[in-house]
VMD Tcl script that draws the C-alpha trace (Angstrom):
set ca {
  {239.88 134.32 118.14}
  {235.95 133.94 117.85}
  {233.86 136.62 118.66}
  {231.15 137.27 121.00}
  {228.54 137.57 118.89}
  {229.68 134.07 117.77}
  {230.00 132.50 121.76}
  {226.13 134.06 122.21}
  {224.91 132.07 119.04}
  {227.02 128.71 120.71}
  {225.34 129.32 123.88}
  {222.13 130.20 122.30}
  {222.16 126.60 120.60}
  {223.11 124.89 124.26}
  {220.21 126.54 125.09}
  {217.33 125.50 122.98}
  {218.80 122.15 121.16}
  {218.18 123.47 117.81}
  {219.07 125.65 115.31}
  {215.83 127.00 114.08}
  {214.76 127.75 118.10}
  {218.28 129.52 118.96}
  {218.00 131.83 115.68}
  {214.57 132.28 116.58}
  {215.74 133.50 120.31}
  {218.92 135.87 119.04}
  {216.25 137.44 115.81}
  {218.42 136.54 113.46}
  {218.21 134.37 109.80}
  {219.04 130.44 111.13}
  {221.42 130.43 107.15}
  {223.74 133.08 109.44}
  {223.35 131.88 112.92}
  {224.65 128.27 111.20}
  {226.97 130.31 109.14}
  {228.90 131.50 112.67}
  {228.89 128.76 113.99}
  {230.63 126.98 111.30}
  {232.93 129.49 111.46}
  {234.12 129.68 115.40}
  {234.22 125.71 114.67}
  {236.98 126.67 111.97}
  {238.83 129.26 114.48}
  {239.04 126.98 116.38}
  {240.32 123.69 115.27}
  {237.41 121.85 116.99}
  {233.82 120.43 116.10}
  {231.36 121.71 118.73}
  {227.98 120.54 118.15}
  {226.74 116.91 116.99}
  {224.60 118.17 114.44}
  {220.95 115.78 113.40}
  {217.77 115.74 112.03}
  {216.42 115.96 115.48}
  {218.69 119.00 116.56}
  {222.27 120.07 117.95}
  {223.59 118.49 120.99}
  {227.38 119.85 122.67}
  {230.26 117.26 121.91}
  {232.40 117.13 125.01}
  {234.65 119.89 123.94}
  {231.52 121.97 122.92}
  {230.15 121.74 126.61}
  {233.36 122.60 128.14}
  {233.67 125.54 125.78}
  {230.10 127.04 126.42}
  {230.82 126.71 130.08}
  {233.56 129.15 129.73}
  {231.43 131.54 126.93}
  {228.78 131.41 129.34}
  {230.94 133.42 132.22}
  {232.65 135.66 129.13}
  {228.92 137.10 128.23}
  {228.44 137.00 131.60}
  {231.46 139.82 131.83}
  {230.85 141.19 129.00}
  {227.17 142.82 129.70}
  {229.01 143.89 133.62}
  {231.53 145.64 130.97}
  {229.06 147.45 129.25}
  {227.35 148.56 132.42}
  {230.57 150.17 133.42}
  {231.29 151.62 130.89}
  {226.80 152.98 130.87}
  {228.59 154.41 134.70}
  {225.40 152.40 135.83}
  {226.83 150.50 138.78}
  {225.63 153.36 141.50}
  {222.66 154.80 139.91}
  {218.71 152.63 139.04}
  {219.01 153.44 135.58}
  {218.85 151.20 132.18}
  {217.34 148.17 131.96}
  {216.91 145.18 135.01}
  {216.46 142.05 134.34}
  {214.91 140.72 136.99}
  {213.56 137.20 138.07}
  {210.97 135.63 140.45}
  {208.72 133.02 141.59}
  {205.17 134.09 140.20}
  {204.19 132.68 144.37}
  {205.74 136.52 145.00}
  {206.20 138.67 142.23}
  {202.24 139.78 141.78}
  {202.00 139.65 145.22}
  {204.66 142.12 145.91}
  {205.98 143.40 143.04}
  {202.70 145.14 141.51}
  {202.91 147.94 144.77}
  {206.54 148.29 145.08}
  {207.29 148.53 141.30}
  {205.20 152.22 140.64}
  {206.77 153.39 144.19}
  {210.31 152.28 142.38}
  {209.74 154.15 138.89}
  {209.39 157.73 140.98}
  {212.40 157.21 142.76}
  {214.52 155.65 139.50}
  {212.74 157.40 136.91}
  {215.50 155.85 133.92}
  {214.33 152.53 135.17}
  {212.77 149.59 133.47}
  {212.51 146.79 135.29}
  {211.87 143.57 132.67}
  {210.15 141.37 134.98}
  {210.86 137.28 134.66}
  {208.11 134.33 136.74}
  {210.03 131.04 136.60}
  {211.03 128.63 139.33}
  {213.51 129.13 141.26}
  {216.19 126.79 141.38}
  {216.29 127.46 137.06}
  {215.98 131.20 137.81}
  {219.26 131.05 140.25}
  {221.28 128.76 137.54}
  {220.43 131.77 135.11}
  {221.15 134.26 137.23}
  {225.50 132.74 137.49}
  {224.72 132.16 133.66}
  {224.28 135.57 133.55}
  {220.95 135.55 131.36}
  {218.91 137.06 134.57}
  {220.55 140.26 136.63}
  {218.68 139.93 140.35}
  {216.58 136.60 141.46}
  {213.94 138.03 143.73}
  {212.40 134.34 145.57}
  {212.50 131.99 149.26}
  {215.60 130.47 149.96}
  {217.05 128.26 150.04}
  {219.03 129.97 147.57}
  {222.43 128.36 146.64}
  {225.82 130.06 144.28}
  {229.13 130.24 145.44}
  {228.85 133.57 143.12}
  {226.12 134.78 144.05}
  {225.64 137.63 146.70}
  {222.22 136.45 148.93}
  {220.70 138.77 150.87}
  {217.64 137.77 153.15}
  {215.07 140.40 152.93}
  {211.60 139.32 155.60}
  {210.00 136.29 156.58}
  {206.71 135.76 155.01}
  {203.71 134.46 157.10}
  {202.05 130.76 155.57}
  {198.29 130.33 156.11}
  {196.29 127.08 155.89}
  {193.40 127.85 154.21}
  {190.46 125.30 154.07}
  {186.69 126.71 151.96}
  {183.96 128.75 153.87}
  {182.04 125.59 154.81}
  {184.88 123.57 155.80}
  {183.55 122.20 159.33}
  {186.01 124.55 162.45}
  {185.38 124.81 165.91}
  {184.62 128.21 167.53}
  {187.89 127.53 168.86}
  {190.24 126.81 166.36}
  {191.79 123.82 164.61}
  {193.22 121.54 166.86}
  {197.15 119.67 164.88}
  {195.54 116.04 165.27}
  {192.10 117.13 163.05}
  {194.16 117.90 160.14}
  {195.15 113.88 160.05}
  {194.27 112.52 156.51}
  {193.26 115.62 155.16}
  {193.55 116.53 151.72}
  {196.29 119.18 150.82}
  {196.85 120.98 148.15}
  {200.01 121.31 146.14}
  {202.18 123.89 143.34}
  {204.06 121.75 141.19}
  {207.37 119.39 143.26}
  {210.05 122.29 141.73}
  {208.36 124.85 143.60}
  {210.19 125.79 147.40}
  {206.47 126.80 147.92}
  {204.90 122.82 147.77}
  {208.15 121.39 149.24}
  {207.19 123.41 152.94}
  {203.48 122.02 151.76}
  {204.98 118.66 151.96}
  {206.83 118.75 154.92}
  {203.94 120.28 156.99}
  {201.96 117.24 155.55}
  {204.00 115.23 157.08}
  {204.12 117.04 160.30}
  {200.22 117.51 161.16}
  {199.49 113.25 159.14}
  {198.11 115.06 156.15}
  {198.11 113.69 152.74}
  {199.46 115.88 150.17}
  {197.00 115.48 146.78}
  {199.32 114.45 143.82}
  {196.49 114.60 141.04}
  {195.42 118.04 141.85}
  {198.44 120.30 141.19}
  {197.84 123.60 141.01}
  {199.31 125.87 138.25}
  {199.56 129.36 140.78}
  {198.50 130.32 143.89}
  {194.66 131.29 141.83}
  {194.01 127.67 140.68}
  {195.57 126.23 144.56}
  {193.10 129.14 146.02}
  {189.83 128.08 143.32}
  {190.31 124.33 143.97}
  {190.09 124.88 148.11}
  {186.78 127.54 147.80}
  {185.43 124.53 145.97}
  {186.08 122.12 148.56}
  {188.62 119.96 147.41}
  {190.93 120.01 150.37}
  {193.49 122.03 152.64}
  {195.95 124.67 150.71}
  {198.89 126.51 152.01}
  {199.13 130.59 151.46}
  {200.85 133.14 151.47}
  {200.41 136.27 153.12}
  {200.86 138.80 150.85}
  {198.66 136.78 148.67}
  {196.62 136.68 150.92}
  {196.85 140.61 151.48}
  {196.72 141.43 147.36}
  {193.61 142.64 145.45}
  {195.07 140.08 143.04}
  {194.78 137.32 145.37}
  {192.67 137.63 148.44}
  {190.65 134.83 150.67}
  {187.27 135.55 148.69}
  {185.47 132.11 149.31}
  {188.17 130.92 151.96}
  {188.39 131.42 155.38}
  {191.90 130.95 157.09}
  {191.89 127.99 159.85}
  {193.63 128.44 162.99}
  {195.35 126.34 164.32}
  {197.26 125.56 167.55}
  {201.12 126.55 167.35}
  {201.18 127.14 163.29}
  {204.37 129.74 163.50}
  {204.50 128.04 159.36}
  {206.88 130.58 157.22}
  {209.35 131.46 154.59}
  {212.10 133.60 153.84}
  {212.71 135.45 151.06}
  {216.24 136.72 149.80}
  {217.26 138.82 146.74}
  {220.29 137.73 144.87}
  {223.02 138.84 142.45}
  {226.50 138.09 141.12}
  {228.88 139.36 143.57}
  {230.84 140.76 140.87}
  {228.60 143.03 139.17}
  {229.19 146.85 138.76}
  {225.44 146.91 140.45}
  {226.05 145.84 143.31}
  {225.40 148.69 145.21}
  {222.29 149.55 143.31}
  {220.94 145.91 144.07}
  {221.15 146.54 147.52}
  {219.75 149.69 147.24}
  {216.82 147.81 145.50}
  {216.81 145.64 148.32}
  {216.55 147.51 150.98}
  {213.79 149.35 149.28}
  {211.64 145.82 149.18}
  {212.21 145.02 152.58}
  {211.32 148.10 154.24}
  {208.15 147.45 151.45}
  {207.54 144.11 152.07}
  {207.37 144.84 155.88}
  {205.06 147.65 155.10}
  {202.60 144.78 153.96}
  {203.20 142.01 156.37}
  {202.86 144.71 158.94}
}
mol new
graphics top color blue
foreach p $ca { graphics top sphere $p radius 0.5 }
foreach p [lrange $ca 0 end-1] q [lrange $ca 1 end] { graphics top cylinder $p $q radius 0.2 }
display resetview
């Protein structure tokens, strides 16, 4: 029978496309990893990888086995959590995925309080693209995701937490009437956004279309801070979340919020975890705490 370690090596090769990178990620020597995968193929009586100088690629049967292996590794992780008695307690290392447009501005004030509530809990925070992190969650590579809706997955529990206002910001010297900005005044204005893989960029594109603004494709920001700096320099307008504008690491320096008639832009934030996770009860406690803290910060 194949071992979990052999399946883990196979999945890591599938994710990296390289024996050398997989060995580095798995923290094992490349000869050891190669030998274990060869042993796995011998035991199964099937060739799982196509090897070449450029790397490694799964065969058709290899792809099928990797999909099953991901579920087995996730289940094994859940078994370990159950054995440790972590199903109803906030203890151990929790791998939390979040988007860089939210985590740094929400988690900072929350983590200290979580540590006070649960001193044995260790958070390993990983920032990334929301859609990619939902896939990582389903594969068992992270334990819980905190990010913007929509999130989808038949195997996931998705808990909506709060709605965060989104604001249209401009440089301090942007011409704005004392009475505010009328929607027609925005027509033709350049709107700076993030990489289109971010939910916030998609919302910005929808708002640009609604108000006749023009998305500036040559100036994708790499972070909210980069958008902040470009707007402050007068390069264009941008959509920034309320938690960012209220945070110590974000803020309004060099910016002003445009008051637009009937402006109601917001995004919905949720937490998601695998439905069968033995830590579901603990995740709900964390979700309740995040919800309470976020509402206080936004009040």
